[in-house]
C-alpha positions as CSV (number, residue, x, y, z in Angstrom):
1,M,-59.6,-25.1,-56.6
2,K,-57.9,-28.1,-59.8
3,R,-57.5,-31.7,-58.4
4,D,-54.1,-32.1,-58.8
5,Q,-53.8,-28.3,-55.9
6,F,-56.5,-30.7,-53.6
7,L,-54.3,-33.8,-54.1
8,R,-51.1,-32.3,-52.6
9,E,-52.4,-30.0,-50.2
10,L,-53.7,-33.7,-49.1
11,S,-51.1,-35.2,-49.7
12,K,-49.1,-32.4,-46.9
13,D,-51.8,-33.2,-44.5
14,A,-51.3,-36.5,-44.9
15,R,-47.0,-36.6,-44.6
16,K,-47.5,-33.9,-41.6
17,L,-49.9,-37.2,-39.7
18,G,-46.8,-40.1,-40.9
19,V,-50.0,-41.9,-43.1
20,K,-49.8,-43.3,-45.9
21,L,-51.4,-41.0,-48.7
22,E,-53.1,-43.6,-51.6
23,I,-54.0,-42.3,-55.3
24,D,-55.4,-44.4,-57.9
25,M,-56.2,-42.4,-60.8
26,A,-57.7,-46.1,-62.4
27,R,-59.1,-46.7,-60.3
28,G,-61.9,-43.9,-60.9
29,K,-64.8,-44.7,-63.6
30,G,-64.6,-41.4,-66.1
31,G,-61.9,-38.5,-65.1
32,H,-63.0,-39.3,-61.0
33,C,-59.7,-40.8,-59.6
34,V,-59.5,-43.1,-55.8
35,V,-57.7,-41.0,-52.9
36,H,-56.8,-44.3,-50.1
37,L,-55.7,-42.7,-46.3
38,G,-55.6,-45.5,-44.0
39,N,-58.6,-47.6,-43.3
40,S,-60.4,-44.5,-45.4
41,F,-60.8,-44.4,-48.8
42,S,-62.9,-41.1,-51.1
43,V,-63.7,-41.0,-54.9
44,V,-62.3,-37.4,-56.7
45,K,-64.0,-35.8,-59.4
46,S,-61.4,-33.6,-62.2
47,G,-61.6,-31.2,-61.7
48,E,-62.8,-27.8,-60.3
49,I,-63.1,-28.6,-56.3
50,T,-64.8,-26.6,-55.0
51,P,-65.1,-25.6,-51.2
52,L,-67.9,-27.4,-50.3
53,M,-66.0,-30.7,-52.0
54,A,-62.5,-30.2,-50.7
55,K,-64.6,-29.9,-47.0
56,L,-66.1,-33.1,-46.9
57,I,-63.9,-34.8,-49.1
58,R,-61.6,-34.6,-45.8
59,K,-64.1,-34.7,-43.5
60,Q,-64.5,-37.9,-45.8
61,L,-61.0,-39.6,-45.2
62,G,-61.0,-38.8,-41.7
63,L,-58.7,-34.8,-42.2
64,G,-61.7,-32.5,-40.9
């Protein structure tokens, strides 16, 4: 799946939990962005997000 689609899914999950999701496109280097969910954060690369990468990012954010 593409990064935009993955970020939309994270946003939906955050809304269900009642937690604010912040996406900072300017903070990452190159094509990366930083995603904050509550007190947790993760770096999301641009382009294709593999299922394993999605699982790792969700775990880092406390959604896994």
